[in-house]
C-alpha positions as CSV (number, residue, x, y, z in Angstrom):
1,X,-27.9,-76.4,-106.5
2,X,-24.6,-74.9,-107.4
3,X,-21.8,-75.9,-109.7
4,X,-18.2,-76.2,-108.3
5,X,-14.8,-76.5,-110.1
6,X,-11.2,-76.2,-109.0
7,X,-7.6,-76.4,-110.2
8,X,-5.0,-77.3,-107.5
9,X,-1.2,-77.4,-107.7
10,X,-0.7,-75.4,-110.8
11,X,1.3,-72.2,-111.3
12,X,-0.1,-69.4,-113.4
13,X,-3.4,-68.9,-115.2
14,X,-5.5,-71.0,-112.8
15,X,-8.2,-68.4,-112.2
16,X,-9.0,-67.9,-115.8
17,X,-9.1,-71.6,-116.6
18,X,-11.3,-72.3,-113.5
19,X,-13.7,-69.6,-114.7
20,X,-13.8,-71.3,-118.1
21,X,-14.6,-74.7,-116.6
22,X,-17.3,-73.2,-114.4
23,X,-19.0,-71.6,-117.4
24,X,-19.3,-75.0,-119.0
25,X,-21.6,-76.2,-116.2
26,X,-25.3,-76.3,-116.5
27,X,-27.7,-74.8,-115.9
28,X,-26.2,-71.7,-117.5
29,X,-28.4,-69.2,-115.6
30,X,-26.5,-69.5,-112.2
31,X,-26.3,-65.8,-111.3
32,X,-24.1,-65.8,-108.2
33,X,-20.3,-66.6,-108.3
34,X,-17.7,-67.1,-105.6
35,X,-14.0,-67.2,-106.5
36,X,-11.0,-68.1,-104.5
37,X,-7.5,-67.8,-105.7
38,X,-4.1,-68.2,-104.1
39,X,-0.6,-69.3,-105.2
40,X,-1.7,-73.0,-105.4
41,X,-5.4,-73.1,-105.8
42,X,-8.3,-71.7,-107.9
43,X,-11.8,-72.6,-106.9
44,X,-15.1,-71.3,-108.3
45,X,-18.7,-71.9,-107.2
46,X,-21.7,-70.7,-109.1
47,X,-25.2,-70.8,-107.6
48,X,-28.7,-69.4,-108.2
49,X,-29.6,-65.9,-106.9
50,X,-32.5,-67.3,-105.0
51,X,-33.1,-70.9,-103.9
52,X,-35.9,-72.4,-101.8
53,X,-33.3,-73.7,-99.3
54,X,-31.9,-70.2,-98.8
55,X,-34.6,-69.1,-96.4
56,X,-34.5,-72.2,-94.2
57,X,-31.9,-70.7,-91.9
58,X,-31.2,-67.1,-90.9
59,X,-27.5,-67.9,-91.4
60,X,-28.1,-67.5,-95.2
61,X,-28.7,-63.8,-94.7
62,X,-24.9,-63.1,-94.2
63,X,-23.3,-66.1,-95.9
64,X,-23.8,-68.2,-99.0
65,X,-24.8,-71.8,-98.3
66,X,-22.6,-72.9,-101.2
67,X,-19.4,-70.8,-100.8
68,X,-17.5,-69.7,-97.7
69,X,-13.9,-68.4,-97.6
70,X,-11.4,-67.1,-95.1
71,X,-7.8,-66.0,-95.7
72,X,-6.5,-69.6,-95.2
73,X,-9.4,-71.8,-96.4
74,X,-12.3,-72.1,-98.7
75,X,-15.3,-74.5,-98.7
76,X,-17.7,-75.0,-101.6
77,X,-20.7,-77.4,-102.0
78,X,-23.1,-78.4,-104.7
79,X,-26.0,-78.3,-102.2
80,X,-26.7,-76.0,-99.2
81,X,-24.2,-76.7,-96.5
82,X,-23.9,-73.4,-94.6
83,X,-21.7,-74.8,-91.7
84,X,-19.2,-76.7,-93.9
85,X,-16.2,-74.4,-93.4
86,X,-16.9,-74.1,-89.6
87,X,-17.1,-77.9,-89.3
88,X,-13.8,-78.3,-91.2
89,X,-12.0,-75.8,-89.0
90,X,-13.2,-77.7,-85.9
91,X,-12.9,-81.3,-87.1
92,X,-10.6,-81.4,-90.1
93,X,-11.3,-84.0,-92.7
94,X,-13.6,-85.8,-90.3
95,X,-16.1,-83.0,-90.9
96,X,-17.6,-84.9,-93.7
97,X,-19.0,-87.5,-91.3
98,X,-21.1,-84.8,-89.7
99,X,-22.9,-83.8,-92.9
100,X,-26.3,-85.1,-93.8
101,X,-28.4,-85.3,-96.9
102,X,-27.1,-85.1,-100.5
103,X,-23.8,-83.2,-101.0
104,X,-20.6,-83.0,-103.0
105,X,-18.0,-80.8,-101.4
106,X,-14.5,-79.4,-101.7
107,X,-12.4,-77.8,-99.0
108,X,-9.0,-76.2,-99.7
109,X,-6.8,-75.8,-96.6
110,X,-4.1,-73.3,-97.5
111,X,-2.0,-73.8,-94.4
112,X,-1.7,-77.5,-95.0
113,X,-1.7,-77.2,-98.8
114,X,-4.4,-79.9,-98.8
115,X,-7.6,-80.4,-100.7
116,X,-10.5,-82.5,-99.5
117,X,-13.3,-83.7,-101.9
118,X,-16.2,-85.8,-100.7
119,X,-19.4,-87.2,-102.1
120,X,-22.5,-88.1,-100.0
121,X,-23.1,-91.5,-98.6
122,X,-25.6,-92.9,-101.2
123,X,-24.4,-91.2,-104.3
124,X,-27.0,-88.6,-104.9
125,X,-24.2,-86.2,-105.8
126,X,-20.6,-86.8,-106.9
127,X,-17.5,-85.1,-108.1
128,X,-15.3,-85.8,-111.1
129,X,-11.5,-85.4,-111.0
130,X,-8.3,-85.7,-113.0
131,X,-4.7,-85.9,-111.9
132,X,-2.0,-85.0,-114.3
133,X,1.6,-84.2,-113.4
134,X,0.6,-83.7,-109.8
135,X,-2.1,-81.1,-110.8
136,X,-5.6,-81.9,-109.7
137,X,-8.7,-80.6,-111.6
138,X,-12.1,-81.3,-110.2
139,X,-15.7,-80.4,-111.0
140,X,-19.3,-81.3,-110.1
141,X,-20.1,-82.0,-113.7
142,X,-18.0,-84.1,-116.1
143,X,-18.6,-81.6,-119.0
144,X,-16.6,-79.0,-117.0
145,X,-13.5,-81.1,-117.1
146,X,-13.9,-81.6,-120.8
147,X,-13.9,-77.9,-121.3
148,X,-10.2,-77.9,-120.4
149,X,-8.3,-78.2,-123.7
150,X,-5.6,-80.2,-121.9
151,X,-8.0,-83.0,-121.0
152,X,-7.7,-86.0,-123.2
153,X,-11.0,-87.4,-124.4
154,X,-10.2,-90.9,-125.5
155,X,-12.7,-93.6,-124.5
156,X,-11.6,-95.9,-121.7
157,X,-12.0,-99.4,-123.1
158,X,-12.5,-100.9,-119.6
159,X,-15.2,-98.4,-118.8
160,X,-16.9,-99.2,-122.1
161,X,-16.7,-102.9,-121.2
162,X,-18.4,-102.2,-117.8
163,X,-21.0,-99.9,-119.4
164,X,-22.2,-102.8,-121.7
165,X,-22.6,-105.0,-118.7
166,X,-24.4,-102.7,-116.4
167,X,-25.9,-100.0,-118.8
168,X,-24.0,-97.3,-116.9
169,X,-20.4,-96.6,-116.1
170,X,-19.8,-97.6,-112.5
171,X,-17.7,-95.4,-110.2
172,X,-14.8,-94.8,-109.9
173,X,-14.5,-95.1,-113.7
174,X,-15.9,-92.6,-116.2
175,X,-16.2,-93.2,-120.0
176,X,-13.1,-91.1,-120.5
177,X,-9.6,-92.4,-119.8
178,X,-7.9,-90.7,-116.9
179,X,-11.0,-89.0,-115.5
180,X,-12.5,-90.5,-112.3
181,X,-15.7,-90.0,-110.3
182,X,-15.9,-90.3,-106.5
183,X,-17.9,-93.3,-105.4
184,X,-20.6,-92.9,-102.7
185,X,-19.4,-92.3,-99.1
186,X,-15.9,-91.6,-100.3
187,X,-13.5,-88.7,-99.7
188,X,-10.4,-87.8,-101.6
189,X,-7.3,-86.0,-100.2
190,X,-4.8,-84.2,-102.5
191,X,-1.4,-83.2,-100.9
192,X,2.0,-82.8,-102.5
193,X,0.7,-83.8,-105.9
194,X,-0.6,-87.2,-104.8
195,X,-4.1,-88.4,-104.2
196,X,-5.5,-90.8,-101.6
197,X,-9.2,-91.9,-101.5
198,X,-10.9,-93.3,-98.4
199,X,-14.4,-94.6,-97.8
200,X,-15.6,-92.7,-94.8
201,X,-19.0,-94.4,-94.6
202,X,-20.0,-98.0,-95.1
203,X,-23.4,-99.4,-94.1
204,X,-23.2,-102.1,-91.4
205,X,-25.6,-104.5,-93.0
206,X,-25.5,-107.1,-90.2
207,X,-28.8,-107.2,-88.2
208,X,-28.4,-106.4,-84.5
209,X,-30.4,-107.5,-81.5
210,X,-33.9,-106.1,-81.3
211,X,-36.0,-105.9,-78.2
212,X,-39.2,-104.7,-80.0
213,X,-41.6,-106.4,-82.4
214,X,-42.3,-105.4,-86.0
215,X,-45.3,-103.3,-85.1
216,X,-43.1,-101.1,-82.8
217,X,-40.5,-100.9,-85.5
218,X,-43.1,-99.8,-88.0
219,X,-44.1,-97.0,-85.6
220,X,-40.5,-95.9,-85.2
221,X,-40.1,-96.0,-89.0
222,X,-43.0,-93.5,-89.4
223,X,-41.4,-91.2,-86.8
224,X,-37.9,-91.3,-88.4
225,X,-39.4,-90.7,-91.9
226,X,-41.3,-87.7,-90.7
227,X,-38.1,-86.3,-89.2
228,X,-36.3,-86.8,-92.5
229,X,-39.1,-85.1,-94.4
230,X,-39.2,-82.1,-92.1
231,X,-35.5,-81.4,-92.6
232,X,-36.2,-81.2,-96.4
233,X,-39.5,-79.2,-96.5
234,X,-39.5,-76.1,-98.7
235,X,-39.4,-72.8,-96.9
236,X,-42.5,-71.4,-98.7
237,X,-45.4,-72.9,-100.7
238,X,-46.9,-76.4,-100.5
239,X,-44.7,-79.5,-100.7
240,X,-45.0,-81.5,-103.9
241,X,-44.7,-85.3,-104.1
242,X,-44.2,-87.5,-107.2
243,X,-46.7,-90.3,-106.4
244,X,-46.7,-93.7,-108.0
245,X,-48.5,-96.9,-107.1
246,X,-45.6,-98.2,-105.1
247,X,-45.3,-98.5,-101.3
248,X,-42.2,-96.2,-101.2
249,X,-43.9,-93.1,-102.7
250,X,-47.0,-93.9,-100.6
251,X,-44.9,-93.8,-97.4
252,X,-43.2,-90.5,-98.4
253,X,-46.5,-88.9,-99.4
254,X,-48.1,-89.9,-96.1
255,X,-45.0,-88.5,-94.1
256,X,-45.2,-85.2,-96.0
257,X,-48.9,-84.7,-95.1
258,X,-48.0,-85.3,-91.5
259,X,-45.0,-82.9,-91.5
260,X,-46.8,-79.7,-92.5
261,X,-50.0,-77.9,-92.0
262,X,-50.0,-76.8,-95.7
263,X,-52.0,-79.1,-98.0
264,X,-49.6,-81.2,-100.0
265,X,-49.7,-81.5,-103.8
266,X,-49.2,-84.8,-105.5
267,X,-49.0,-85.8,-109.1
268,X,-48.7,-89.0,-111.1
269,X,-48.0,-89.8,-114.7
270,X,-49.7,-92.6,-116.6
271,X,-48.7,-94.2,-119.9
272,X,-50.7,-95.7,-122.7
273,X,-49.3,-99.1,-121.9
274,X,-51.6,-100.5,-119.2
275,X,-48.7,-102.2,-117.4
276,X,-47.1,-98.8,-116.9
277,X,-50.2,-96.9,-115.8
278,X,-49.8,-96.0,-112.1
279,X,-52.7,-93.5,-112.0
280,X,-55.3,-95.6,-110.3
281,X,-53.1,-96.7,-107.4
282,X,-51.8,-93.1,-107.0
283,X,-55.3,-91.7,-107.1
284,X,-56.4,-94.0,-104.2
285,X,-53.5,-92.9,-102.1
286,X,-54.0,-89.2,-102.9
287,X,-57.7,-89.5,-102.0
288,X,-56.9,-91.2,-98.7
289,X,-54.3,-88.5,-97.8
290,X,-56.5,-85.6,-98.9
291,X,-53.8,-84.1,-101.2
292,X,-54.4,-81.8,-104.2
293,X,-53.8,-84.3,-107.0
294,X,-52.9,-83.9,-110.6
295,X,-52.5,-86.6,-113.3
296,X,-50.9,-86.7,-116.7
297,X,-51.3,-89.2,-119.5
298,X,-48.6,-90.0,-122.0
299,X,-49.6,-92.1,-125.0
300,X,-47.1,-93.6,-127.4
301,X,-43.3,-93.0,-127.5
302,X,-41.8,-90.2,-129.5
303,X,-38.6,-91.5,-131.1
304,X,-37.0,-88.2,-130.1
305,X,-37.2,-89.1,-126.4
306,X,-34.1,-91.4,-126.3
307,X,-32.1,-88.8,-128.2
308,X,-33.2,-86.1,-125.7
309,X,-32.2,-88.4,-122.8
310,X,-28.8,-89.2,-124.3
311,X,-28.1,-85.4,-124.6
312,X,-28.7,-84.9,-120.8
313,X,-26.1,-87.4,-119.6
314,X,-22.4,-86.7,-119.4
315,X,-21.7,-90.4,-120.0
316,X,-23.6,-93.1,-121.9
317,X,-26.6,-94.4,-119.9
318,X,-28.9,-97.1,-121.2
319,X,-31.4,-98.0,-118.4
320,X,-34.7,-98.1,-120.2
321,X,-36.4,-96.9,-117.0
322,X,-34.9,-93.5,-117.8
323,X,-37.6,-93.1,-120.5
324,X,-40.6,-93.1,-118.1
325,X,-38.5,-91.2,-115.5
326,X,-37.7,-88.5,-118.1
327,X,-41.4,-88.1,-119.0
328,X,-42.4,-88.0,-115.4
329,X,-39.8,-85.3,-114.6
330,X,-40.7,-83.3,-117.7
331,X,-44.4,-83.1,-116.7
332,X,-43.8,-82.7,-113.0
333,X,-41.3,-80.0,-113.5
334,X,-43.7,-77.7,-115.3
335,X,-45.1,-76.2,-112.1
336,X,-42.5,-77.3,-109.5
337,X,-38.9,-76.5,-108.5
338,X,-38.7,-79.3,-105.9
339,X,-40.6,-82.5,-105.3
340,X,-40.4,-85.4,-102.8
341,X,-40.1,-88.9,-104.2
342,X,-39.8,-92.5,-103.0
343,X,-36.3,-93.1,-104.2
344,X,-34.4,-95.6,-102.0
345,X,-37.5,-97.2,-100.6
346,X,-36.6,-100.5,-102.2
347,X,-33.7,-100.7,-99.7
348,X,-36.3,-100.8,-96.9
349,X,-38.1,-103.9,-98.1
350,X,-36.0,-105.5,-100.9
351,X,-38.2,-104.1,-103.6
352,X,-35.8,-104.0,-106.6
353,X,-36.8,-106.6,-109.2
354,X,-33.5,-108.5,-108.7
355,X,-34.3,-108.8,-104.9
356,X,-37.5,-110.6,-105.8
357,X,-35.8,-112.9,-108.2
358,X,-33.0,-113.9,-105.9
359,X,-35.5,-114.3,-103.0
360,X,-37.3,-117.0,-105.0
361,X,-34.0,-119.0,-105.3
362,X,-33.5,-119.5,-101.6
363,X,-34.7,-123.1,-101.6
364,X,-33.1,-124.1,-104.9
365,X,-30.0,-126.4,-105.0
366,X,-26.7,-124.6,-104.8
367,X,-23.7,-126.4,-106.3
368,X,-20.3,-124.8,-106.3
369,X,-19.9,-125.2,-110.0
370,X,-23.5,-124.2,-110.8
371,X,-25.8,-126.0,-113.2
372,X,-24.7,-125.0,-116.7
373,X,-27.5,-127.0,-118.4
374,X,-30.1,-125.1,-116.4
375,X,-28.5,-121.8,-117.2
376,X,-28.5,-122.5,-120.9
377,X,-32.2,-123.6,-120.9
378,X,-33.2,-120.4,-119.0
379,X,-31.2,-118.2,-121.4
380,X,-32.9,-119.7,-124.3
381,X,-36.4,-119.0,-122.8
382,X,-35.4,-115.4,-122.1
383,X,-34.3,-114.8,-125.7
384,X,-37.6,-116.2,-127.0
385,X,-40.0,-114.5,-124.7
386,X,-41.4,-111.0,-124.2
387,X,-40.5,-108.8,-121.2
388,X,-42.9,-109.1,-118.3
389,X,-44.4,-112.4,-119.4
390,X,-44.5,-115.5,-117.2
391,X,-42.3,-117.4,-119.6
392,X,-39.7,-114.6,-119.4
393,X,-39.7,-114.6,-115.6
394,X,-39.4,-118.4,-115.5
395,X,-36.5,-118.4,-118.0
396,X,-34.8,-115.7,-116.0
397,X,-35.3,-117.8,-112.8
398,X,-33.7,-120.8,-114.5
399,X,-30.8,-118.8,-115.9
400,X,-29.9,-117.4,-112.5
401,X,-30.5,-120.6,-110.7
402,X,-27.9,-122.3,-112.9
403,X,-25.2,-119.9,-111.8
404,X,-22.8,-120.7,-109.0
405,X,-24.2,-119.1,-105.8
406,X,-21.6,-116.3,-105.5
407,X,-22.3,-115.2,-109.1
408,X,-26.1,-115.1,-109.0
409,X,-26.3,-111.5,-107.9
410,X,-23.8,-110.4,-110.5
411,X,-25.7,-112.2,-113.2
412,X,-29.0,-110.6,-112.2
413,X,-27.8,-107.0,-112.3
414,X,-25.8,-107.6,-115.6
415,X,-27.4,-106.7,-118.9
416,X,-24.8,-108.2,-121.3
417,X,-22.8,-111.3,-120.4
418,X,-19.2,-111.8,-121.2
419,X,-20.2,-114.1,-124.1
420,X,-22.6,-111.5,-125.6
421,X,-20.0,-108.8,-125.5
422,X,-17.3,-111.0,-127.0
423,X,-19.6,-111.7,-129.9
424,X,-20.0,-107.9,-130.6
425,X,-16.3,-106.9,-130.2
426,X,-13.9,-106.8,-133.1
427,X,-10.8,-109.0,-132.6
428,X,-8.5,-106.2,-131.3
429,X,-11.0,-105.1,-128.6
430,X,-11.9,-108.7,-127.7
431,X,-8.2,-109.5,-127.1
432,X,-7.6,-106.4,-125.2
433,X,-10.5,-107.0,-122.8
434,X,-10.2,-110.8,-122.6
435,X,-9.0,-110.7,-118.9
436,X,-11.4,-108.0,-117.8
437,X,-14.5,-109.5,-116.0
438,X,-17.1,-106.9,-115.3
439,X,-19.2,-109.3,-113.3
440,X,-16.4,-109.3,-110.6
441,X,-17.5,-105.8,-109.6
442,X,-20.9,-106.9,-108.5
443,X,-19.6,-110.2,-107.2
444,X,-17.0,-108.5,-105.1
445,X,-19.4,-105.9,-103.7
446,X,-21.8,-108.8,-102.7
447,X,-19.1,-110.9,-101.1
448,X,-17.6,-108.0,-99.2
449,X,-20.8,-107.2,-97.5
450,X,-21.2,-107.8,-93.7
451,X,-24.8,-108.8,-94.2
452,X,-25.9,-112.0,-92.5
453,X,-28.5,-112.9,-95.2
454,X,-28.8,-113.0,-98.9
455,X,-31.2,-110.0,-99.0
456,X,-29.0,-107.8,-96.8
457,X,-25.9,-108.6,-98.8
458,X,-27.9,-107.6,-101.9
459,X,-29.0,-104.3,-100.3
460,X,-25.4,-103.5,-99.3
461,X,-24.1,-104.3,-102.8
462,X,-26.9,-102.1,-104.4
463,X,-25.8,-99.2,-102.2
464,X,-22.5,-99.2,-103.9
465,X,-23.5,-100.0,-107.4
466,X,-27.0,-100.2,-108.8
467,X,-28.5,-97.5,-106.6
468,X,-26.1,-94.7,-107.4
469,X,-25.1,-95.9,-110.8
470,X,-28.5,-96.6,-112.2
471,X,-31.4,-95.4,-110.1
472,X,-30.0,-92.1,-108.7
473,X,-28.1,-91.2,-111.9
474,X,-31.3,-91.7,-113.9
475,X,-33.5,-89.6,-111.7
476,X,-31.1,-86.9,-110.8
477,X,-30.1,-86.3,-114.4
478,X,-33.5,-86.3,-116.0
479,X,-35.0,-84.2,-113.1
480,X,-32.2,-81.6,-113.4
481,X,-32.8,-81.5,-117.1
482,X,-36.4,-80.6,-116.3
483,X,-35.5,-77.9,-113.8
484,X,-36.7,-80.1,-110.9
485,X,-34.8,-81.0,-107.8
486,X,-35.9,-84.2,-106.1
487,X,-35.9,-84.8,-102.3
488,X,-35.4,-88.4,-101.3
489,X,-36.0,-88.7,-97.5
490,X,-35.8,-92.5,-97.6
491,X,-32.1,-92.1,-98.5
492,X,-31.4,-90.4,-95.2
493,X,-28.3,-92.2,-93.9
494,X,-29.5,-92.3,-90.4
495,X,-32.7,-94.0,-91.5
496,X,-30.7,-96.5,-93.7
497,X,-28.5,-97.4,-90.8
498,X,-31.4,-98.0,-88.5
499,X,-33.2,-100.2,-91.0
500,X,-30.1,-102.2,-91.8
501,X,-30.0,-103.3,-88.1
502,X,-33.5,-104.8,-88.3
503,X,-34.1,-108.5,-88.9
504,X,-34.0,-109.5,-92.6
505,X,-37.3,-111.3,-92.3
506,X,-39.1,-108.0,-91.7
507,X,-37.9,-106.8,-95.1
508,X,-38.8,-109.8,-97.3
509,X,-39.8,-108.5,-100.7
510,X,-43.4,-109.0,-101.8
511,X,-44.7,-109.9,-98.3
512,X,-47.9,-108.0,-97.6
513,X,-47.1,-107.5,-94.0
514,X,-43.5,-106.5,-94.1
515,X,-42.1,-103.5,-92.3
516,X,-42.9,-101.0,-95.0
517,X,-46.5,-102.1,-95.4
518,X,-47.1,-102.1,-91.7
519,X,-45.7,-98.6,-91.5
520,X,-48.0,-97.4,-94.3
521,X,-51.0,-99.2,-92.7
522,X,-50.7,-97.0,-89.7
523,X,-51.3,-93.9,-91.9
524,X,-53.6,-95.2,-94.6
525,X,-56.7,-97.4,-95.1
526,X,-55.8,-101.0,-95.9
527,X,-57.1,-100.9,-99.4
528,X,-54.7,-98.1,-100.4
529,X,-51.8,-99.9,-98.8
530,X,-52.4,-103.3,-100.2
531,X,-52.9,-102.2,-103.8
532,X,-50.0,-103.8,-105.7
533,X,-47.6,-101.5,-107.5
534,X,-47.6,-101.7,-111.3
535,X,-44.7,-103.2,-113.3
536,X,-42.9,-100.1,-114.2
537,X,-40.5,-101.7,-116.7
538,X,-41.1,-100.1,-120.1
539,X,-42.0,-102.4,-123.0
540,X,-38.6,-101.9,-124.6
541,X,-38.8,-105.0,-126.8
542,X,-42.0,-103.8,-128.4
543,X,-40.7,-100.2,-128.8
544,X,-37.7,-101.5,-130.7
545,X,-40.0,-103.3,-133.1
546,X,-42.2,-100.3,-133.6
547,X,-41.6,-96.7,-132.5
548,X,-37.8,-97.1,-132.2
549,X,-37.2,-99.6,-135.0
550,X,-36.1,-97.1,-137.7
551,X,-34.0,-95.1,-135.3
552,X,-32.1,-98.2,-134.1
553,X,-31.5,-99.6,-137.5
554,X,-30.5,-96.3,-139.1
555,X,-28.0,-95.4,-136.4
556,X,-26.6,-98.9,-135.8
557,X,-26.0,-99.8,-139.4
558,X,-24.7,-96.5,-141.0
559,X,-21.2,-95.6,-142.0
560,X,-20.6,-93.4,-138.9
561,X,-21.3,-96.3,-136.5
562,X,-19.3,-98.8,-138.5
563,X,-16.3,-96.5,-138.8
564,X,-15.9,-96.2,-135.1
565,X,-14.6,-99.8,-135.0
566,X,-16.0,-100.5,-131.6
567,X,-18.3,-103.4,-132.7
568,X,-18.6,-105.9,-135.5
569,X,-21.2,-104.5,-138.0
570,X,-22.4,-108.1,-139.0
571,X,-23.0,-109.0,-135.3
572,X,-25.0,-105.8,-134.7
573,X,-27.1,-106.4,-137.8
574,X,-27.7,-110.0,-136.7
575,X,-29.1,-108.7,-133.3
576,X,-31.4,-106.3,-135.1
577,X,-32.7,-108.9,-137.6
578,X,-33.2,-111.6,-134.9
579,X,-35.1,-109.1,-132.7
580,X,-37.5,-108.2,-135.5
581,X,-38.0,-112.0,-136.1
582,X,-39.2,-112.5,-132.5
583,X,-36.1,-113.1,-130.4
584,X,-35.5,-110.6,-127.6
585,X,-32.2,-108.7,-127.9
586,X,-33.8,-105.4,-126.6
587,X,-31.3,-104.9,-123.8
588,X,-28.2,-105.3,-126.0
589,X,-29.7,-103.2,-128.8
590,X,-30.8,-100.3,-126.6
591,X,-27.4,-100.3,-124.8
592,X,-25.7,-99.9,-128.2
593,X,-28.3,-97.3,-129.3
594,X,-27.8,-95.1,-126.3
595,X,-24.0,-95.3,-126.7
596,X,-24.3,-94.2,-130.3
597,X,-26.8,-91.4,-129.5
598,X,-24.6,-90.2,-126.7
599,X,-21.5,-90.1,-129.0
600,X,-23.4,-88.1,-131.6
601,X,-24.8,-85.7,-129.1
602,X,-21.2,-84.5,-128.5
603,X,-19.7,-83.8,-131.9
604,X,-16.0,-83.3,-131.6
605,X,-15.9,-84.0,-127.9
606,X,-15.0,-87.7,-128.4
607,X,-12.2,-88.7,-130.6
608,X,-13.7,-91.4,-132.9
609,X,-12.8,-94.2,-132.7
610,X,-9.8,-93.7,-130.5
611,X,-9.6,-95.8,-127.4
612,X,-7.1,-95.3,-124.6
613,X,-4.5,-98.1,-124.7
614,X,-3.4,-98.2,-121.1
615,X,-5.3,-99.3,-118.0
616,X,-4.8,-97.3,-114.9
617,X,-6.8,-99.1,-112.2
618,X,-7.2,-102.6,-110.8
619,X,-10.3,-104.1,-109.2
620,X,-8.8,-103.7,-105.7
621,X,-8.0,-100.0,-106.3
622,X,-11.5,-99.4,-107.6
623,X,-12.9,-99.9,-104.0
624,X,-15.2,-102.8,-104.8
625,X,-13.3,-105.2,-102.5
626,X,-11.6,-108.4,-103.4
627,X,-13.5,-111.4,-104.9
628,X,-13.7,-114.1,-102.4
629,X,-14.8,-112.1,-99.4
630,X,-13.5,-109.6,-96.9
631,X,-14.6,-106.1,-96.1
632,X,-14.1,-103.3,-98.6
633,X,-10.9,-101.5,-98.0
634,X,-11.2,-98.3,-96.1
635,X,-8.3,-96.8,-97.9
636,X,-7.4,-97.3,-101.5
637,X,-3.8,-97.3,-102.7
638,X,-2.4,-93.9,-103.5
639,X,-3.5,-92.9,-106.9
640,X,-0.3,-91.5,-108.2
641,X,-0.4,-94.1,-111.0
642,X,-3.5,-92.3,-112.3
643,X,-1.4,-89.4,-113.5
């Protein structure tokens, strides 16, 4: 993987500044460099001297897969895209629709004085950009833009508000005011000092007519998955697979073993908490597939792990699932440079936890105004129960069932409600954000879907929010920190488009004979397929009462935290005290803790406690669609107001 940066529309000194930004990218041992400089543009790409992908095509012998330039154009990519410049010269900006896999690209057209940026369809890669006075600066890593001394580093209060809701900063926002990131499936055009963004790919979530049955579809799924795996196989050495007890990783591992004559290697990581231990299920799959299998066991939680995780991210990130992901990547990356994984499989069969929850509500009464009493009763049960217990699940079910139907999805994927955030904010921040409703992002994405069922609309909304913002950000960041590149064949856009057109009833979550299980059954013995995946949610509430108790209390009650002025000290202390007394505030506490750890991991890079005082983007301009229905806009408003 390479790092790319560029400065467009500036006179003088661009080349030196672009080099400076490129050197800020990690990893720092990228040996090869490509530079392009003309009177309006400076673009730099850095990539490793040798990469497993580099021998997959003879084209690499004469040309870098990350950088290609002529006298009138240059194309750079974060991942190997050897034909990028040729595609652009033949198809113009439509070239992005012909790319596959994960990518983040930039193409500068000198004749037209036009720059194109684009991110892949599912958000495995992205680009960050800043427009100031008509000058555009972009980079594949946010930290590169911060290396520019002209970049302001005030926190964006709206982005902070969204972070508390979702535990990540959703695109196109970043935590810094004035810096944006490209959403999945989106391209950006800079010309004459102005920027326009366009969504070049949107999943058609409406099921189409089918002439075959589910068994025939399962056979087709196996064939399509093998094709996706073969296009990602390493050029040399055995393929490696991160194997869990879930059906997604099982499918990928089976497809890998059928895509190569080399014996595949699999590994799994277990944890001292029995609920997190996936080794037994993974071992059964590995035995059935005949792979060379390796297991690791992690006992206890080192309080340094959340601090190490915070240091890996360019923005605050508080999904507790990053903890087991980080440990898995750290162990798996010891002997591997690349590994296959089952990321994205939940989109095949509605396997995300919130899919299961919303599926249970199909037969519940739906009143336009909701059932506030039911919602309050459920919220009380959630606060007084432990994660993963039947009482917690029942309380969550009641809480969501009490919401008006259009807001149920938004409530499921939100960590902190508007009321919880309001109780934490000081008066000045509460007043400033009073009219900002973070839940509208999820609600708008759900209502804008073309899906003809509740489950397909959720899947479509997840593709634009939860999947890239939480799942992919989590795994791509922690794996990169461990020197491991993940291959996710289930996110192949051609496979996703095909699955989206199948009947929703074939993808019902939890059903033993749904499409994914039938596909796996064609490759594996029934016992290996029907073994239920473990509950992979970490015991965060317990950790915050034990291993992480002192860390949370020390950081969230000291003078540094209080002097930031972002939250009311008394409200935070109340959360800590009530959590220790038995109520469950784990989600809120961990979200605050990771924000504070992230701020402290970047001394001097964030002006404390400065917040930007001007908003620069509406909900419609963000690309989430308009609450109340309607497709997402294909073209956002020109972003000149982001200068």
